[in-house]
C-alpha positions as CSV (number, residue, x, y, z in Angstrom):
1,M,99.3,167.1,107.3
2,K,102.6,167.4,109.2
3,Q,101.0,167.3,112.6
4,F,99.9,163.6,112.0
5,E,103.2,162.4,110.5
6,A,104.5,161.0,113.8
7,F,101.3,159.0,114.5
8,P,100.4,155.5,113.2
9,D,97.8,154.8,110.6
10,L,95.5,153.4,113.3
11,M,95.3,155.3,116.5
12,T,93.7,154.7,119.9
13,V,91.4,157.3,121.2
14,P,94.1,158.8,123.5
15,E,96.5,158.9,120.5
16,A,93.9,160.6,118.3
17,A,93.2,163.1,121.1
18,E,97.0,163.9,121.2
19,A,97.1,164.3,117.4
20,L,94.2,166.7,117.5
21,R,95.5,168.4,120.6
22,V,92.2,167.9,122.4
23,S,91.0,165.8,125.3
24,A,90.0,162.1,124.9
25,S,86.4,163.0,125.8
26,V,86.3,165.4,122.8
27,V,87.3,162.5,120.5
28,E,84.7,160.3,122.1
29,E,82.1,163.0,121.4
30,L,83.2,163.3,117.8
31,I,82.9,159.5,117.4
32,K,79.5,159.6,119.1
33,N,78.3,162.3,116.7
34,R,79.8,160.3,113.8
35,E,82.0,163.1,112.7
36,I,84.9,160.7,112.7
37,T,84.5,156.9,112.4
38,Y,86.4,154.1,114.1
39,V,86.9,150.4,113.9
40,A,86.6,148.0,116.8
41,I,89.1,145.3,117.4
42,G,88.1,143.5,120.6
43,E,87.2,146.2,123.0
44,T,89.6,148.8,121.6
45,K,88.5,151.6,119.4
46,L,90.9,152.5,116.6
47,V,90.6,155.7,114.6
48,R,92.1,155.9,111.1
49,K,94.6,158.7,110.5
50,S,92.9,159.5,107.2
51,D,89.6,160.2,109.1
52,L,91.4,162.7,111.4
53,T,93.0,164.3,108.4
54,N,89.6,164.6,106.6
55,Y,88.0,166.0,109.7
56,V,90.6,168.7,110.1
57,E,90.6,169.6,106.5
58,K,86.8,169.7,106.5
59,Q,86.9,172.1,109.5
60,T,89.5,174.2,107.9
61,H,87.5,174.3,104.6
62,L,84.5,175.7,106.5
63,C,86.7,178.6,107.7
64,Y,87.5,179.7,104.1
65,D,85.4,181.7,101.6
66,A,84.9,179.3,98.8
67,S,85.0,182.2,96.3
68,T,88.5,183.3,97.3
69,K,90.3,180.1,98.3
70,M,90.1,176.4,97.4
71,H,91.3,173.7,99.7
72,L,93.8,171.1,98.4
73,D,92.3,167.7,97.7
74,N,93.2,165.3,100.5
75,S,94.2,162.6,97.9
76,T,97.7,164.1,98.0
77,E,98.2,162.6,101.5
78,A,101.3,160.4,101.4
79,D,99.8,157.4,103.0
80,L,96.7,157.2,100.7
81,M,96.8,155.1,97.6
82,P,95.0,156.7,94.6
83,L,92.0,154.7,93.4
84,S,91.2,154.2,89.8
85,E,87.4,153.9,90.3
86,G,86.9,157.7,90.5
87,E,86.1,160.2,93.2
88,S,82.6,159.0,93.8
89,D,83.8,155.5,94.5
90,M,86.6,156.8,96.7
91,A,84.0,158.3,99.0
92,N,82.5,154.9,99.6
93,R,85.5,152.7,99.7
94,I,88.1,152.4,102.5
95,N,91.7,152.0,101.2
96,Q,94.0,152.4,104.1
97,A,97.6,151.4,104.9
98,V,98.2,149.9,108.4
99,M,101.4,148.9,110.1
100,I,101.6,145.3,111.2
101,N,104.8,144.5,113.1
102,G,106.6,147.3,111.2
103,K,105.4,146.2,107.8
104,K,102.9,148.4,105.8
105,C,99.9,146.5,104.6
106,W,97.1,148.0,102.4
107,V,93.6,147.1,103.5
108,T,90.7,147.8,101.1
109,A,87.1,147.4,102.3
110,K,83.6,148.7,101.5
111,T,82.6,149.1,105.2
112,A,84.2,149.9,108.5
113,Q,83.3,146.4,109.8
114,E,84.9,144.7,106.8
115,F,88.0,146.9,107.4
116,A,88.1,145.9,111.0
117,D,87.7,142.2,110.2
118,K,90.6,142.3,107.7
119,V,92.9,144.2,110.1
120,A,92.0,141.6,112.8
121,N,92.9,138.8,110.4
122,L,96.2,140.4,109.6
123,L,97.0,140.8,113.3
124,T,96.0,137.2,114.1
125,G,98.0,135.8,111.1
126,S,101.0,137.8,112.2
127,V,100.8,136.4,115.7
128,Q,100.5,132.9,114.4
129,Q,103.4,133.4,112.0
130,K,105.7,134.7,114.8
131,S,104.6,131.9,117.3
132,K,107.1,129.1,117.3
133,H,107.3,125.7,119.1
134,P,110.0,125.2,121.7
135,F,111.7,121.9,121.0
136,S,111.6,120.7,124.6
137,E,107.8,121.1,124.8
138,Y,107.2,119.6,121.4
139,A,109.5,116.6,122.0
140,W,107.9,115.7,125.3
141,N,104.4,116.0,123.8
142,W,105.4,113.7,121.0
143,F,106.8,111.2,123.5
144,N,103.9,111.2,125.9
145,T,101.1,111.3,123.3
146,Y,102.4,109.3,120.3
147,S,105.3,107.2,121.5
148,L,104.9,106.1,125.1
149,P,101.4,104.5,124.8
150,N,102.5,102.4,121.7
151,I,105.9,101.0,122.5
152,A,107.4,98.5,124.8
153,T,108.5,99.7,128.3
154,V,112.1,98.9,127.6
155,T,112.0,100.9,124.3
156,A,110.3,103.8,126.1
157,V,113.1,103.9,128.7
158,T,115.6,104.1,125.8
159,Y,113.7,106.9,124.1
160,R,113.4,108.8,127.3
161,R,117.1,108.5,127.9
162,Q,118.0,109.8,124.5
163,I,115.7,112.8,124.9
164,E,117.0,113.7,128.4
165,K,120.7,113.0,127.8
166,Y,121.3,114.2,124.3
167,L,118.3,116.0,122.6
168,I,117.2,118.4,125.3
169,P,120.7,119.6,126.2
170,T,121.3,120.2,122.4
171,F,118.0,121.6,121.2
172,G,116.3,122.7,124.5
173,E,116.8,126.4,123.8
174,L,115.7,126.2,120.2
175,A,112.4,126.2,118.5
176,V,111.5,123.2,116.3
177,E,111.3,125.6,113.3
178,D,114.9,126.8,113.9
179,I,116.7,123.5,114.0
180,T,119.0,123.0,111.0
181,S,121.3,120.2,109.7
182,D,124.2,122.1,111.2
183,H,122.7,121.8,114.7
184,V,122.1,118.1,114.1
185,Q,125.6,117.4,112.9
186,Q,127.1,119.4,115.8
187,M,125.3,117.2,118.2
188,F,126.6,114.0,116.7
189,N,130.1,115.5,116.6
190,K,130.0,116.2,120.3
191,M,128.7,112.7,121.3
192,H,131.8,110.7,122.3
193,V,129.9,107.4,122.3
194,A,129.6,104.3,120.2
195,K,127.8,104.6,116.9
196,A,125.0,102.4,118.1
197,T,124.1,105.0,120.8
198,K,124.2,107.8,118.1
199,D,121.9,105.7,116.0
200,K,119.4,105.4,118.8
201,T,119.5,109.2,119.3
202,R,119.0,109.8,115.6
203,T,116.0,107.4,115.5
204,V,114.3,109.4,118.3
205,L,115.1,112.8,116.8
206,N,114.0,111.7,113.4
207,Q,110.6,110.6,114.7
208,I,110.1,114.0,116.5
209,L,111.0,116.0,113.4
210,E,108.9,113.8,111.1
211,A,106.0,114.7,113.3
212,A,106.9,118.4,113.0
213,L,107.0,117.9,109.2
214,E,103.6,116.4,109.3
215,D,102.3,119.3,111.4
216,K,103.7,121.6,108.8
217,L,106.0,123.3,111.3
218,I,109.1,122.7,109.1
219,D,109.6,122.3,105.3
220,A,112.2,119.5,105.6
221,N,113.6,117.1,108.2
222,P,117.2,118.2,108.8
223,V,118.1,114.7,110.1
224,K,117.6,113.4,106.6
225,S,120.0,115.9,105.1
226,R,122.7,114.2,103.0
227,K,125.2,116.4,104.8
228,V,124.5,114.8,108.1
229,K,127.0,112.0,108.9
230,V,126.8,109.7,111.9
231,V,130.1,107.9,112.6
232,G,131.7,106.4,115.6
233,D,133.3,103.3,117.0
234,A,131.4,100.0,116.8
235,S,129.9,98.6,120.0
236,K,132.2,96.2,121.7
237,A,131.3,92.7,120.6
238,T,130.4,90.1,123.1
239,P,133.2,87.5,123.1
240,P,132.3,83.8,123.7
241,Y,133.9,81.9,126.5
242,S,136.6,79.5,125.3
243,V,135.8,75.7,125.0
244,E,138.2,75.1,127.9
245,Q,136.4,77.6,130.1
246,M,133.0,76.0,129.3
247,E,134.4,72.6,130.0
248,Y,135.7,73.9,133.4
249,L,132.3,75.3,134.4
250,I,130.4,72.1,133.5
251,E,133.0,70.0,135.4
252,H,132.5,72.2,138.5
253,L,128.7,72.4,138.4
254,E,128.5,70.3,141.6
255,D,130.7,72.9,143.4
256,V,127.9,75.5,143.2
257,K,126.4,75.4,146.7
258,N,123.0,77.0,146.2
259,N,120.5,74.7,144.3
260,R,118.9,77.6,142.4
261,D,122.3,79.0,141.5
262,R,123.4,75.6,140.1
263,A,120.2,75.3,138.1
264,F,120.6,78.8,136.7
265,L,124.2,78.0,135.6
266,A,123.2,74.7,134.0
267,V,120.3,76.2,132.0
268,M,122.0,79.4,130.9
269,A,125.4,77.8,130.1
270,L,124.0,75.0,127.9
271,H,121.2,76.7,126.0
272,P,121.1,79.8,123.7
273,L,118.7,81.8,125.9
274,R,118.4,85.5,126.3
275,L,118.6,86.4,130.0
276,E,115.0,87.7,129.9
277,E,113.9,84.4,128.4
278,G,115.6,82.4,131.1
279,L,114.1,84.5,133.8
280,G,110.7,84.0,132.2
281,L,110.7,80.2,132.2
282,K,107.9,78.5,134.2
283,G,107.4,75.0,135.3
284,A,105.0,74.3,132.4
285,D,107.8,75.3,129.9
286,I,110.0,72.4,131.0
287,N,109.2,69.1,129.2
288,R,111.1,66.5,131.1
289,I,109.8,63.6,129.0
290,D,110.7,64.9,125.6
291,K,113.6,66.9,126.9
292,E,112.4,70.3,125.5
293,I,112.3,73.9,126.7
294,T,109.5,76.1,125.3
295,I,110.2,79.9,125.4
296,R,106.8,81.6,125.8
297,R,107.6,84.9,127.6
298,A,110.3,87.3,128.7
299,V,111.0,89.1,131.9
300,T,112.5,92.6,131.4
301,H,113.6,95.2,134.0
302,P,112.9,98.7,132.4
303,D,113.2,100.3,135.8
304,R,116.1,98.2,136.9
305,N,114.7,96.1,139.7
306,Q,111.0,96.2,138.8
307,P,110.4,93.1,136.7
308,E,107.9,93.3,133.8
309,I,106.5,90.1,132.3
310,K,105.9,90.4,128.6
311,D,105.8,88.5,125.4
312,T,108.9,87.4,123.7
313,K,111.0,89.8,121.6
314,N,109.3,88.8,118.4
315,A,107.2,85.9,117.0
316,V,110.3,83.9,116.0
317,S,111.6,84.2,119.6
318,R,108.6,82.1,120.7
319,R,110.2,78.7,120.1
320,T,111.0,75.2,121.4
321,I,114.6,74.1,121.8
322,G,116.2,70.9,123.1
323,L,116.9,70.5,126.8
324,A,120.4,69.3,127.7
325,A,120.4,66.2,129.9
326,I,123.0,67.7,132.2
327,A,120.8,70.7,132.9
328,L,117.7,68.6,133.4
329,A,119.4,66.9,136.3
330,H,119.7,70.2,138.1
331,I,116.3,71.9,137.3
332,P,114.0,71.6,140.3
333,E,110.5,70.4,140.0
334,T,108.4,73.6,139.6
335,P,104.7,74.1,139.7
336,A,103.4,74.8,136.2
337,D,102.4,78.5,136.9
338,E,105.5,79.4,138.9
339,F,108.9,80.7,137.7
340,V,111.7,78.1,137.6
341,F,114.2,80.5,139.1
342,G,112.0,82.8,141.2
343,G,108.9,81.0,142.3
344,K,105.8,83.1,142.4
345,K,107.8,86.2,141.3
346,P,110.6,86.5,138.7
347,L,114.1,87.4,139.8
348,S,115.4,91.0,139.7
349,Y,118.7,92.0,138.1
350,T,120.2,92.6,141.5
351,V,119.4,89.0,142.5
352,V,120.8,87.7,139.2
353,R,124.0,89.7,139.7
354,R,124.5,88.2,143.2
355,M,123.9,84.7,141.8
356,C,126.6,85.2,139.2
357,Q,129.0,86.4,141.8
358,R,128.3,83.4,144.0
359,I,128.8,81.0,141.1
360,Q,132.1,82.5,140.2
361,K,133.3,82.2,143.8
362,D,132.0,78.7,144.3
363,T,133.6,77.4,141.0
364,G,136.8,79.4,141.2
365,F,136.1,80.6,137.7
366,E,138.7,83.1,136.4
367,E,136.3,85.6,134.7
368,N,132.9,87.1,135.5
369,I,129.9,85.0,135.0
370,T,127.9,86.9,132.3
371,P,124.6,85.4,131.0
372,I,124.8,87.1,127.6
373,R,128.2,85.5,126.9
374,F,126.7,82.0,127.4
375,R,124.2,82.7,124.6
376,T,127.0,83.9,122.2
377,T,129.1,80.9,123.2
378,V,126.4,78.3,122.7
379,L,125.4,79.6,119.3
380,T,129.1,79.8,118.2
381,D,129.8,76.2,119.2
382,M,126.5,75.0,117.8
383,Y,127.5,76.3,114.4
384,D,131.1,75.2,114.8
385,V,130.0,71.6,115.3
386,T,126.9,71.4,113.0
387,K,127.7,74.0,110.3
388,D,123.9,74.3,110.1
389,L,123.0,78.0,110.0
390,K,119.3,77.4,109.9
391,A,119.5,75.3,113.1
392,V,121.4,78.2,114.8
393,M,118.8,80.8,113.7
394,D,116.0,78.7,115.0
395,A,117.7,77.9,118.3
396,G,118.6,81.6,118.8
397,G,115.2,82.9,117.8
398,H,116.6,85.0,115.0
399,A,114.4,86.2,112.2
400,Q,117.3,87.3,110.0
401,M,120.4,85.2,109.1
402,S,122.5,88.3,109.3
403,T,121.7,88.6,113.0
404,S,123.2,85.2,113.8
405,V,126.2,85.7,111.6
406,K,127.0,89.2,112.6
407,H,126.4,89.1,116.4
408,Y,126.6,85.5,117.6
409,I,128.6,83.1,115.4
410,K,132.2,84.1,116.3
411,G,134.0,81.1,115.0
412,R,136.5,78.9,116.8
413,Q,139.1,78.5,114.0
414,T,142.5,80.1,114.3
415,I,143.7,82.6,111.8
416,H,145.7,79.9,110.0
417,A,142.8,77.5,109.6
418,A,141.4,78.9,106.3
419,T,144.9,79.3,104.8
420,D,145.8,75.7,105.7
421,A,142.6,74.5,104.1
422,V,143.3,76.3,100.9
423,E,146.9,75.1,100.8
424,R,145.8,71.5,101.3
425,R,143.2,71.8,98.5
426,Y,145.7,73.3,96.0
427,T,148.5,70.8,96.8
428,S,146.5,67.6,97.1
429,K,146.7,66.6,93.5
430,A,150.4,67.4,93.4
431,K,151.0,65.0,96.2
432,E,148.9,62.4,94.5
433,V,151.0,62.7,91.3
434,G,154.3,62.7,93.3
């Protein structure tokens, strides 16, 4: 019927009243008297358009004389799907089209309750399908729930920095489901930083999207797309001090006025220690008789000046190395359970920085005093003198040979040394013959 064409397949009581051109109370009365039926979704009563059509046709049919005029069968209604079971089955089965978010869905049911349940499921499924997960919320939930409780504090600081500085600014307005490889590549293209920083960002983003993949929010992880390329300048290598510079510092040890400053310079300049390992040394770690240093712990500063005492970087880092006699002379007698350079409490980065500034001033050294350069310098010269790579790995606490070779052994030879060696090798027999 044309009067119902503008109305949806399921109507509220007010809409049904408008379609019938009666008051809502009349529709309620018709429902009460079971002249029209309804389905309940929550507390809302919904009347099917077909029920209203049938009701009007029924009322119209009663006004006709059956011997002079026959009413059209309502199966010609445009929104009703013909059934193959026959007219008797049609009277008992509900087969109704409903609009869900603009899409027509056919619902077939034997009872009004079954019809209501199926419509409710369609509506619920539609809401779930349309509901997406904002990247910002999902990323922080992953970090606080799965990452933070299970990683070292220093690593957590790095992860948080990547999320805040790069990921949220890039994906904060997107849903996890909408992130594509294009978005990922565009982020890397805009990051004007060293490749190492990009790699850290990729690591965090990859873990977040792998979680989304496991949660079945996405079908594929865009970070792992073959199209995504992460390029950039290599991080600036830490250069060793020259042999002449190291000789100068050792010669001027006595010029350092503060006893603790002098001990710090002697230990760090003559041994391949990480700064956090040096700060973690306690009295019990110094074996004066056998001239050994045992590295058992590290002191990190994830929140800059809030020291955190923790285990060594890895199992290999827990090691014993030789103690240089020159350093031993300057290391103060320290109670077994106190820190060599801090006493009852380890030093902060601020204190270390000031120590390095005083050492530079007292010795008149031409460059900044940088603890990490001492580690690189010692390992470089240890290999240069011994040519024993295994000894260098053990002293540096490296699990992989590649770490020692790539990052610490810089070599002291000039660019002509290798060429000169080859030339001597290839001409030695000629000289003998001549």
